[in-house]
C-alpha positions in Angstrom: -18.9 5.8 17.8 -16.2 3.3 16.9 -16.0 0.5 15.8 -13.5 -1.9 17.5 -11.8 -4.7 15.6 -9.3 -6.9 17.8 -6.8 -9.0 16.7 -5.3 -10.3 20.4 -7.9 -12.8 22.3 -8.2 -12.4 26.4 -7.5 -8.4 26.4 -9.2 -5.9 26.0 -7.2 -3.4 24.5 -9.7 -0.9 23.7 -10.2 -0.8 27.7 -6.6 0.0 28.3 -6.4 2.8 26.3 -9.5 4.1 27.7 -8.3 3.6 31.0 -5.1 5.1 30.2 -6.6 8.0 29.1 -5.2 7.2 25.3 -8.4 7.8 23.4 -9.3 11.7 23.6 -12.7 13.6 22.4 -12.8 16.5 20.7 -12.2 18.3 17.3 -8.8 17.9 16.3 -6.5 18.3 14.2 -4.3 15.0 12.9 -1.0 15.4 11.5 -2.0 14.7 8.2 -4.3 17.3 8.0 -8.2 15.7 8.1 -10.1 16.6 11.1 -11.6 14.3 13.7 -13.8 14.2 17.2 -10.9 11.2 18.3 -7.6 11.4 19.0 -5.0 8.9 19.9 -2.7 10.0 21.4 -0.4 6.5 23.2 2.3 8.7 24.8 -0.2 7.8 27.8 -0.6 4.2 27.5 3.4 3.8 27.1 3.6 5.5 30.7 3.2 2.4 31.3 5.5 -0.1 31.1 4.5 -2.7 33.0 1.2 -2.7 30.4 3.5 -2.1 27.4 5.6 -5.0 28.2 2.4 -7.4 28.2 1.2 -5.5 24.9 4.4 -6.0 23.5 4.4 -9.5 24.4 1.1 -10.2 23.2 2.6 -8.4 19.8 5.6 -10.6 19.4 3.2 -13.7 20.6 1.0 -12.7 17.1 3.9 -12.2 14.4 5.6 -15.2 15.9 2.6 -17.3 14.3 3.6 -16.4 11.3 7.3 -15.5 11.2 10.5 -16.4 13.3 11.5 -14.2 15.6 14.5 -15.2 16.6 15.5 -14.5 13.0 15.0 -10.9 13.7 18.0 -8.6 14.1 16.7 -5.5 14.3 13.0 -3.7 15.5 12.9 -0.3 13.9 10.6 2.7 15.0 9.7 5.9 13.5 10.6 9.0 16.2 8.5 10.1 18.4 5.6 7.8 18.5 7.2 4.6 18.1 10.7 4.1 19.9 9.0 3.8 23.2 6.6 0.9 22.1 9.7 0.1 19.3 12.1 -0.3 22.6 9.8 -2.9 24.2 8.4 -4.9 21.2 12.5 -5.3 21.1 13.7 -6.1 24.6 10.4 -8.9 24.4 11.8 -10.4 20.8 15.3 -10.2 21.9 17.1 -7.7 19.0 18.8 -4.1 19.2 16.6 -0.7 18.5 16.7 1.7 16.5 14.9 4.7 15.3 14.3 7.7 12.0 14.3 11.4 13.2 12.4 13.8 11.0 14.9 16.5 10.2 13.2 19.0 8.1 10.4 17.0 5.9 12.6 14.3 5.8 12.7 10.6 7.7 16.6 9.8 8.3 18.8 7.2 10.4 20.9 9.2 12.4 23.0 9.2 15.7 25.2 6.8 13.9 22.0 4.0 13.7 22.8 1.1 11.5 20.6 -1.2 9.6 23.0 -4.0 8.5 22.2 -5.7 4.9 20.2 -8.9 5.0 19.4 -9.1 8.3 15.4 -9.4 9.2 13.9 -6.2 10.4 10.5 -5.3 12.0 8.8 -1.9 11.8 7.6 -0.6 14.3 4.7 2.2 15.2 2.2 3.4 17.9 -0.9 4.7 15.8 -0.7 4.1 12.1 -3.1 6.7 10.4 -1.9 7.4 6.7 0.6 5.0 7.2 2.9 8.1 5.9 6.3 7.6 8.2 5.9 4.0 8.1 6.5 4.5 4.5 9.3 6.8 5.0 11.1 4.4 7.3 10.4 1.2 5.2 12.3 3.3 2.5 14.9 3.8 4.9 15.4 0.1 5.3 15.3 -1.1 1.9 17.9 1.9 1.3 20.1 -0.5 4.3 19.4 -3.6 1.5 17.5 -5.2 5.1 14.6 -8.1 4.8 11.4 -6.0 6.1 9.6 -9.3 7.9 6.6 -7.5 9.1 4.9 -4.2 10.3 3.7 -3.8 14.2 0.9 -1.8 16.2 -0.5 -0.8 18.8 -3.2 0.4 17.0 -4.1 0.7 13.1 -6.7 3.7 12.9 -6.2 3.7 9.0 -9.0 3.4 6.3 -7.9 -0.6 5.4 -4.3 0.4 4.6 -2.2 -1.4 3.0 1.4 -2.7 2.8 3.5 -4.5 0.9 4.6 -5.9 3.8 2.8 -8.2 6.6 1.2 -5.6 8.9 0.1 -6.6 12.6 -1.9 -4.8 14.9 -3.3 -5.5 18.2 -6.8 -3.3 17.7 -8.6 -1.6 15.2 -10.6 1.8 16.0 -12.4 2.4 12.6 -13.1 6.3 13.3 -14.5 8.7 10.8 -11.6 11.5 9.4 -13.0 14.2 7.8 -11.4 16.8 5.6 -11.5 20.8 6.7 -14.4 22.0 4.8 -16.5 18.3 5.2 -16.1 19.3 9.0 -19.3 19.6 11.4 -17.7 20.5 14.2 -15.7 23.6 12.6 -19.3 24.7 10.9 -19.9 24.1 14.2 -16.7 26.4 15.0 -16.0 23.9 18.4 -12.6 25.1 19.4 -9.5 23.3 17.1 -6.9 21.1 19.0 -3.9 20.1 17.2 -2.5 17.4 20.1 0.2 15.7 17.1 4.2 15.4 18.2 4.7 16.9 14.3 5.8 20.1 14.0 3.3 21.8 11.5 5.3 23.3 8.2 
């Protein structure tokens, strides 16, 4: 059973996730190492520019209640999951977008991308579970002297994760994660799938 909390009125984000095949059911190992019987694959949703465009508009409207979107200079996203989401948010916000990449174990800003000092930025990720990648992007933005105004995700599936900056999401899915030693599906010997984009080390 999934407990659903939405920050968007008048748009059924959960059904959008279901109808695009973004909510998968089975026995999954997450990038964090935890196990779950559900996996969020927002890449399946992001295949559809028209749907993503609509969701990005809702997200910009949500954040725009608290900050001046016209002052946002850059959307910054971690690769790979956040790239398409961040790009569409930048399009709706009328600003540029850059992304970070994981090289070996470290997240880096490459390809000649820069984040201007004292400029206002938003960090965008498709799904936030442990928040590890976003925290790394936060540190990169800080190193450039940027002013982080908000963090935006499509889905929050964390356990009430707190950032030092305002965090907005379109939908929160309360899904239980399990340590491998406590995973009932492991005990029942269900086949385990690792669908994550991060290479296992």
